C-alpha positions as CSV (number, residue, x, y, z in Angstrom):
1,X,-47.8,-77.7,-98.1
2,X,-47.4,-79.1,-94.8
3,X,-44.3,-80.3,-93.2
4,X,-43.5,-83.9,-94.6
5,X,-42.8,-87.2,-92.8
6,X,-39.2,-88.2,-93.1
7,X,-38.2,-91.8,-93.6
8,X,-36.7,-93.2,-90.5
9,X,-33.4,-95.0,-89.5
10,X,-32.4,-97.0,-86.5
11,X,-28.6,-97.2,-85.7
12,X,-26.8,-98.2,-82.7
13,X,-30.0,-98.0,-80.5
14,X,-30.8,-94.3,-81.8
15,X,-33.7,-93.1,-84.0
16,X,-32.9,-90.8,-86.7
17,X,-34.7,-89.1,-89.6
18,X,-33.3,-89.4,-93.2
19,X,-32.6,-85.9,-94.4
20,X,-30.8,-86.3,-97.7
21,X,-29.9,-89.4,-99.8
22,X,-27.6,-89.5,-102.6
23,X,-27.0,-92.8,-104.5
24,X,-29.4,-95.6,-105.3
25,X,-31.0,-98.7,-104.0
26,X,-33.2,-97.8,-101.2
27,X,-36.7,-99.2,-100.8
28,X,-39.2,-98.7,-103.6
29,X,-42.9,-99.6,-103.2
30,X,-43.5,-99.3,-106.9
31,X,-41.2,-102.3,-107.4
32,X,-43.5,-104.3,-105.1
33,X,-46.7,-103.6,-107.2
34,X,-47.9,-100.7,-105.1
35,X,-49.3,-97.3,-106.6
36,X,-48.9,-95.1,-103.5
37,X,-51.5,-92.4,-103.0
38,X,-51.4,-89.5,-100.5
39,X,-51.8,-90.5,-97.0
40,X,-52.7,-87.1,-95.7
41,X,-51.1,-83.5,-96.0
42,X,-48.0,-84.6,-94.1
43,X,-47.3,-87.4,-96.6
44,X,-48.0,-86.5,-100.3
45,X,-45.9,-89.3,-101.8
46,X,-48.1,-91.7,-100.1
47,X,-45.7,-93.8,-98.1
48,X,-42.7,-93.7,-95.7
49,X,-40.2,-96.2,-94.7
50,X,-38.1,-97.3,-91.7
51,X,-34.6,-98.7,-92.1
52,X,-32.2,-100.2,-89.9
53,X,-28.5,-101.0,-89.9
54,X,-28.0,-104.6,-88.5
55,X,-24.5,-106.2,-88.3
56,X,-23.3,-103.3,-90.7
57,X,-26.1,-104.1,-93.4
58,X,-28.8,-101.6,-94.4
59,X,-32.2,-103.2,-94.0
60,X,-35.6,-102.0,-95.0
61,X,-37.6,-102.8,-91.9
62,X,-41.0,-101.2,-92.3
63,X,-43.4,-99.5,-94.8
64,X,-46.4,-97.5,-94.2
65,X,-48.4,-96.8,-97.4
66,X,-51.8,-96.1,-99.1
67,X,-52.3,-97.8,-102.5
68,X,-54.4,-96.1,-105.1
69,X,-56.0,-99.7,-105.9
70,X,-56.5,-100.6,-102.3
71,X,-54.5,-103.7,-103.0
72,X,-51.7,-104.8,-100.8
73,X,-49.6,-107.6,-101.9
74,X,-47.2,-109.7,-99.7
75,X,-43.7,-108.2,-99.5
76,X,-41.0,-110.7,-98.7
77,X,-43.6,-112.9,-97.1
78,X,-45.1,-110.2,-94.9
79,X,-48.7,-109.3,-95.2
80,X,-49.6,-105.8,-93.9
81,X,-52.1,-104.6,-91.4
82,X,-54.7,-102.4,-93.0
83,X,-56.6,-99.8,-91.1
84,X,-60.2,-98.6,-91.8
85,X,-58.8,-95.7,-93.7
86,X,-56.9,-97.9,-96.0
87,X,-53.5,-97.3,-94.7
88,X,-51.3,-100.4,-94.6
89,X,-48.4,-101.0,-92.4
90,X,-45.8,-103.9,-93.3
91,X,-43.9,-104.6,-90.2
92,X,-40.8,-106.9,-89.9
93,X,-39.8,-106.8,-93.4
94,X,-36.0,-106.9,-92.7
95,X,-35.2,-107.0,-96.6
96,X,-31.4,-106.3,-96.9
97,X,-30.9,-103.5,-99.6
98,X,-28.0,-103.0,-102.0
99,X,-28.0,-99.3,-101.6
100,X,-24.8,-97.5,-102.5
101,X,-24.3,-93.8,-101.6
102,X,-24.7,-91.6,-98.7
103,X,-27.2,-90.8,-96.1
104,X,-27.4,-87.6,-93.8
105,X,-29.7,-88.4,-90.9
106,X,-30.6,-86.3,-88.0
107,X,-32.0,-86.5,-84.5
108,X,-32.9,-84.2,-81.8
109,X,-35.4,-81.9,-83.8
110,X,-35.0,-78.2,-82.7
111,X,-38.7,-77.1,-82.6
112,X,-37.9,-73.4,-83.1
113,X,-36.5,-74.4,-86.5
114,X,-39.6,-76.1,-87.7
115,X,-40.8,-75.1,-91.3
116,X,-44.2,-75.6,-92.2
117,X,-43.4,-76.7,-95.8
118,X,-41.7,-79.7,-97.3
119,X,-39.1,-81.7,-95.5
120,X,-37.1,-80.2,-92.5
121,X,-33.5,-79.0,-93.3
122,X,-30.5,-80.6,-91.5
123,X,-30.1,-77.2,-89.7
124,X,-33.2,-78.3,-87.7
125,X,-31.5,-81.0,-86.0
126,X,-29.1,-80.8,-83.0
127,X,-27.2,-84.0,-84.1
128,X,-26.3,-85.1,-87.6
129,X,-24.9,-88.4,-88.8
130,X,-23.3,-89.1,-92.2
131,X,-23.3,-92.6,-93.3
132,X,-21.8,-94.2,-96.5
133,X,-22.6,-97.6,-98.0
134,X,-21.4,-99.7,-100.7
135,X,-23.8,-102.5,-102.1
136,X,-25.7,-102.2,-98.8
137,X,-22.7,-102.5,-96.5
138,X,-21.9,-99.6,-94.1
139,X,-18.4,-98.2,-94.9
140,X,-18.2,-95.1,-92.8
141,X,-20.3,-93.5,-90.2
142,X,-19.4,-89.8,-88.9
143,X,-21.1,-87.7,-86.2
144,X,-21.2,-84.1,-87.7
145,X,-20.8,-80.9,-85.6
146,X,-24.2,-80.0,-84.2
147,X,-26.1,-77.0,-85.9
148,X,-25.2,-73.8,-84.4
149,X,-28.1,-72.1,-82.5
150,X,-30.4,-69.7,-84.6
151,X,-29.5,-66.0,-83.8
152,X,-32.1,-64.3,-81.6
153,X,-34.4,-61.7,-83.1
154,X,-32.9,-58.3,-83.4
155,X,-29.3,-59.4,-82.9
């Protein structure tokens, strides 16, 4: 399996990748009438999402998806742009979410730690951010210590 595309998160002007999620209430294309189908080998689940934290609220900002049926309903009044390959992008969703739980997000990917299978591990990022939410409201945000460098071969 190829390395998979992570969902994304914009927070305080920085872009992160969602690494782990515990809790419920994130975006779900199925609840909007979509039946995702594999986009390509780097997106077996058939979709990926972008989120943002705006005024301490978690919002679903964008969805990229391929639908099995090729049908793309409006989501929150937004119609997608669909490319010739049948991949749709819903931009400007800005749907407030009622997510309660924790998100670990990373940025500054370390290329030497790339794994060519599944999602990248938190140890593959130089900067980690742990966020906690209750009913869609950000309750805590903590910058975690950077991952230590990988030992050199033969050491």
